[in-house]
C-alpha positions as CSV (number, residue, x, y, z in Angstrom):
1,M,149.1,104.9,15.5
2,C,145.4,105.7,15.2
3,S,143.9,104.0,12.2
4,E,140.4,102.8,13.3
5,Y,138.5,105.6,11.5
6,Y,140.8,105.6,8.5
7,D,140.3,101.8,8.2
8,K,136.5,102.3,8.3
9,L,136.7,104.6,5.3
10,E,139.4,102.4,3.6
11,I,141.9,105.3,3.4
12,N,145.3,106.0,4.9
13,R,146.4,108.7,7.4
14,N,147.7,110.9,4.6
15,A,144.3,111.2,2.9
16,T,143.2,114.7,2.0
17,D,139.9,116.2,2.8
18,A,138.8,115.4,-0.8
19,D,139.9,111.8,-0.3
20,I,137.8,111.6,2.9
21,K,134.7,112.9,1.1
22,K,135.2,110.6,-1.9
23,A,135.6,107.6,0.4
24,Y,132.5,108.4,2.5
25,R,130.5,109.1,-0.7
26,R,131.4,105.7,-2.2
27,L,131.0,103.6,0.9
28,S,127.9,105.3,2.4
29,L,126.0,104.7,-0.8
30,K,127.2,101.1,-1.0
31,F,126.2,100.2,2.6
32,H,123.1,102.4,3.0
33,P,120.4,100.1,4.5
34,S,117.9,101.2,1.8
35,S,120.2,99.8,-0.9
36,N,122.1,97.0,0.9
37,K,120.1,94.4,2.7
38,E,123.0,92.5,4.1
39,P,122.7,92.0,7.9
40,E,126.0,93.8,8.6
41,S,125.2,96.9,6.4
42,A,123.4,98.9,9.1
43,E,126.4,98.6,11.5
44,K,128.8,99.4,8.7
45,F,126.7,102.4,7.7
46,Y,126.8,103.6,11.4
47,Q,130.6,103.2,11.6
48,L,131.0,105.1,8.3
49,G,128.9,108.0,9.7
50,E,131.0,108.3,12.9
51,A,134.3,108.0,11.0
52,Y,133.3,110.8,8.6
53,D,132.0,113.0,11.4
54,V,135.4,112.9,13.0
55,L,137.8,113.0,10.0
56,S,135.9,115.7,8.2
57,D,136.2,118.1,11.1
58,P,139.8,119.5,11.3
59,R,139.7,119.9,15.1
60,K,138.3,116.4,15.8
61,K,140.7,114.9,13.3
62,A,143.7,116.7,14.8
63,T,142.7,115.5,18.3
64,Y,142.2,111.9,17.0
65,D,145.4,111.8,15.1
66,K,147.4,112.9,18.1
67,F,145.5,111.3,21.1
68,G,143.5,108.5,19.5
69,V,140.0,107.5,20.3
70,E,140.6,107.8,24.1
71,G,141.8,111.4,23.9
72,L,138.9,112.3,21.5
73,K,136.2,110.8,23.6
74,G,137.8,111.5,27.0
75,G,138.8,115.2,26.5
76,I,142.2,116.8,26.4
77,P,143.5,120.1,27.9
78,Y,143.7,123.1,25.7
79,E,144.2,126.9,25.9
80,F,141.4,129.5,25.5
81,G,142.5,133.1,26.1
82,S,144.4,133.3,29.4
83,G,142.7,130.4,31.2
84,G,143.0,126.7,30.7
85,A,140.2,124.2,30.1
86,W,139.4,120.7,28.8
87,S,138.1,120.1,25.4
88,T,134.6,118.8,25.1
89,K,134.4,115.0,25.1
90,Y,133.4,113.8,21.7
91,V,130.2,111.8,21.4
92,Y,128.8,110.9,18.1
93,H,125.1,111.9,17.8
94,G,124.2,108.4,16.8
95,N,122.2,109.2,13.7
96,P,124.1,108.1,10.6
97,D,121.2,109.1,8.4
98,K,121.6,112.7,9.6
99,T,125.3,112.6,8.6
100,F,124.3,111.1,5.2
101,R,121.6,113.8,4.6
102,Q,124.0,116.7,5.6
103,F,126.6,115.3,3.2
104,F,124.3,115.0,0.2
105,G,122.1,117.9,1.1
106,S,118.9,116.0,0.6
107,D,116.3,114.2,2.7
108,N,116.1,111.6,-0.1
109,P,119.6,111.4,-1.6
110,F,118.8,108.4,-3.7
111,A,116.3,110.3,-5.8
112,D,119.1,111.7,-7.9
113,F,121.3,108.6,-8.2
114,Y,121.6,105.7,-10.7
115,T,121.2,102.3,-9.1
116,N,124.5,100.5,-9.9
117,D,127.3,99.2,-7.7
118,I,128.8,102.7,-7.1
119,P,126.0,105.2,-7.7
120,L,126.9,108.7,-9.0
121,L,124.9,111.9,-9.0
122,L,123.3,112.9,-12.3
123,G,125.8,115.1,-14.0
124,G,128.6,113.9,-11.7
125,L,128.3,116.9,-9.3
126,L,127.7,116.8,-5.6
127,P,125.5,119.4,-4.0
128,E,127.0,121.7,-1.4
129,E,127.0,120.3,2.2
130,V,124.7,121.9,4.7
131,K,126.7,124.1,7.1
132,T,125.7,124.1,10.7
133,Q,126.8,126.5,13.4
134,D,128.4,125.3,16.6
135,P,126.7,126.3,19.9
136,P,127.9,129.6,21.5
137,I,131.1,129.5,23.6
138,E,130.4,131.3,26.9
139,R,133.1,132.8,29.1
140,D,132.8,134.8,32.3
141,L,134.1,138.4,32.3
142,H,135.0,139.4,35.8
143,L,134.7,143.2,36.5
144,S,135.2,145.3,39.6
145,L,132.4,147.6,40.8
146,D,134.7,150.5,39.8
147,D,134.9,149.2,36.2
148,L,131.1,149.0,36.1
149,F,130.8,152.5,37.6
150,H,133.2,154.4,35.4
151,G,133.2,152.1,32.3
152,C,136.4,150.8,30.8
153,T,137.9,148.8,27.9
154,K,139.0,145.2,28.3
155,K,141.2,143.4,25.8
156,I,141.0,139.6,25.8
157,K,143.2,137.3,23.8
158,I,141.6,134.2,22.3
159,S,143.1,131.3,20.4
160,R,141.0,129.8,17.6
161,R,141.3,127.6,14.6
162,V,141.4,129.5,11.3
163,M,141.0,128.0,7.8
164,N,143.9,128.5,5.4
165,D,143.3,129.9,1.9
166,D,143.1,126.4,0.4
167,G,139.8,125.9,2.2
168,Y,140.8,122.5,3.6
169,T,143.7,122.9,6.1
170,S,143.7,125.1,9.2
171,G,145.9,126.4,12.0
172,I,145.7,128.0,15.4
173,K,145.9,131.8,15.5
174,D,145.5,134.3,18.3
175,K,143.2,137.3,18.2
176,I,142.6,140.2,20.5
177,L,138.9,141.0,21.2
178,S,138.1,144.4,22.6
179,I,135.2,145.0,25.0
180,D,134.0,148.5,25.7
181,V,132.4,148.2,29.1
182,K,129.6,150.9,29.5
183,P,129.0,152.6,32.9
184,G,126.1,150.9,34.7
185,W,126.4,147.5,33.1
186,K,124.9,144.8,35.4
187,E,125.8,141.3,36.4
188,G,124.7,138.9,33.6
189,T,125.2,141.4,30.8
190,K,126.2,139.5,27.6
191,V,128.8,140.7,25.0
192,I,128.5,138.7,21.8
193,F,131.3,138.4,19.2
194,S,129.6,136.8,16.2
195,K,131.3,133.9,14.5
196,E,134.6,134.3,16.3
197,G,134.9,130.6,17.2
198,D,136.8,127.9,15.4
199,Q,136.5,127.8,11.7
200,G,135.9,124.7,9.7
201,P,135.3,123.7,6.0
202,N,131.7,122.6,6.7
203,K,130.5,124.7,9.6
204,I,129.7,128.2,10.7
205,P,132.0,129.4,13.5
206,A,130.4,129.6,16.9
207,D,129.6,133.0,18.5
208,I,131.8,133.8,21.5
209,V,129.8,135.2,24.4
210,F,131.3,137.0,27.4
211,I,129.0,137.2,30.5
212,V,129.6,140.0,33.1
213,R,130.4,138.8,36.6
214,Q,130.8,141.5,39.3
215,K,133.6,141.2,41.8
216,T,132.9,141.8,45.5
217,H,133.5,145.4,46.7
218,P,134.9,146.0,50.2
219,Q,132.6,149.0,50.8
220,F,129.5,148.8,48.7
221,K,126.9,146.2,47.7
222,R,125.0,146.7,44.6
223,Q,121.2,146.3,44.3
224,N,120.2,146.9,40.7
225,N,121.1,150.6,40.2
226,D,121.4,151.4,44.0
227,L,124.5,151.1,46.2
228,I,124.2,149.9,49.8
229,Y,126.6,151.1,52.4
230,K,126.7,149.9,56.0
231,A,127.7,152.4,58.6
232,Q,128.8,151.4,62.1
233,I,127.5,153.8,64.8
234,S,127.3,153.7,68.6
235,L,124.1,153.4,70.5
236,A,124.5,157.1,71.6
237,M,124.8,158.2,68.0
238,A,121.7,156.1,67.1
239,L,119.6,157.8,69.7
240,T,120.9,161.4,69.6
241,G,121.9,161.9,65.9
242,C,125.2,161.9,64.0
243,S,126.7,162.4,60.6
244,V,128.3,159.7,58.4
245,N,131.1,160.2,56.0
246,V,131.0,158.1,52.8
247,E,133.7,158.1,50.1
248,T,132.0,157.6,46.7
249,L,133.3,155.5,43.8
250,D,134.2,158.7,42.0
251,G,136.4,160.0,44.9
252,R,134.1,162.5,46.6
253,L,133.5,162.6,50.3
254,L,129.8,162.8,51.3
255,N,128.9,164.1,54.8
256,I,125.4,162.7,55.5
257,P,123.6,164.0,58.5
258,I,121.4,161.5,60.5
259,N,118.8,163.4,62.5
260,D,116.3,160.5,63.1
261,I,116.5,157.9,65.8
262,V,118.2,154.9,64.1
263,H,116.7,151.5,64.7
264,F,117.7,148.1,63.2
265,T,115.4,148.5,60.1
266,Y,116.1,152.2,59.5
267,Q,117.6,153.3,56.2
268,K,118.8,156.6,54.9
269,V,118.4,157.2,51.2
270,V,120.6,159.7,49.4
271,T,119.1,160.3,46.0
272,G,121.3,160.2,42.9
273,E,124.4,158.8,44.5
274,G,124.2,155.2,43.2
275,M,125.3,153.5,40.0
276,P,124.9,155.2,36.6
277,L,122.0,153.9,34.5
278,S,123.4,152.0,31.5
279,Q,120.8,153.5,29.2
280,N,121.4,157.0,30.5
281,P,124.7,157.4,32.4
282,S,123.9,161.0,33.3
283,Q,121.2,159.6,35.7
284,R,122.0,157.5,38.7
285,G,120.4,155.3,41.3
286,N,120.4,155.9,45.0
287,L,122.9,155.5,47.8
288,I,121.2,153.6,50.7
289,L,122.7,153.7,54.2
290,I,122.0,150.8,56.5
291,F,123.3,150.8,60.1
292,G,125.1,148.5,62.5
293,I,124.5,149.7,66.0
294,Q,127.3,149.1,68.5
295,F,126.0,148.4,72.0
296,P,128.3,148.9,75.1
297,E,129.6,145.6,76.5
298,R,128.9,146.7,80.1
299,L,127.5,149.6,82.1
300,S,128.3,150.7,85.7
301,P,125.3,151.0,88.1
302,D,125.6,154.8,88.0
303,R,125.4,154.9,84.2
304,K,122.5,152.6,84.2
305,D,120.7,155.0,86.6
306,L,121.5,158.0,84.3
307,I,120.2,156.2,81.3
308,K,117.0,155.3,83.2
309,Q,116.5,158.9,84.2
310,A,117.2,160.1,80.7
311,L,114.6,157.7,79.2
312,L,111.9,158.4,81.8
313,F,110.5,161.4,80.1
314,K,107.0,162.4,79.2
315,N,105.7,163.4,75.8
């Protein structure tokens, strides 16, 4: 049974959130180094800060109650949406004065206290604790090139901790987040859901951020707003001209004539057949054709002579 943090605050495992606050209030004032000069007070004050940091946070407390210090500080598996992950390993920030200031809401908490064995605030009331927001939770959103060309709606289920009406207890609930993907979005586009992370009595929920990651397409490569298509043609086609058929992402078949001599750095640009522009989907980037030239593996002597004769021309 995990009792280390409860023992530090001199409470039992059934203590309520109010009991935890009351215990920390009493003991932190008693062992604060500025009011207690005993050699062990600094270490005791540090231990109180860490114990309160864990037991005052519903998620940390639940992890500690079930898995102990090893599970809390070593990480445990948990569900987020449709993918599994490990919880963040808990590390106390190491500044018990920070914990003390956040609890009392003052850089100089003793300015408002009487100096007796168990100091109390003037008037017997505690100021509100300072709420801090957790860092953003980032998740990849994998989309196909077709999704980014046409636009679509993606619905993602998340599981998060939600505070109950009593303001102290909490539970895990699922929620569906809807993402309207706009035509032309690029790799790295961020979709932010404000304050949709875990709730807690003394914190602002983290933002959830989805980052667009583009899947590989078998036919096209994307370069900003342009699409690159590689056409395979023979040496004869490269020298004498040809036409290339390209099926677009919206299902049309383009027949593109190539009248120039095609060399290894040659590109054919087809204006307006690329990706939609996210700011103005009615406009589009370009389709850029690059070429792979297929050389014959062998030639007979007669064909070599014919090629030599064909290439021995005068301007």
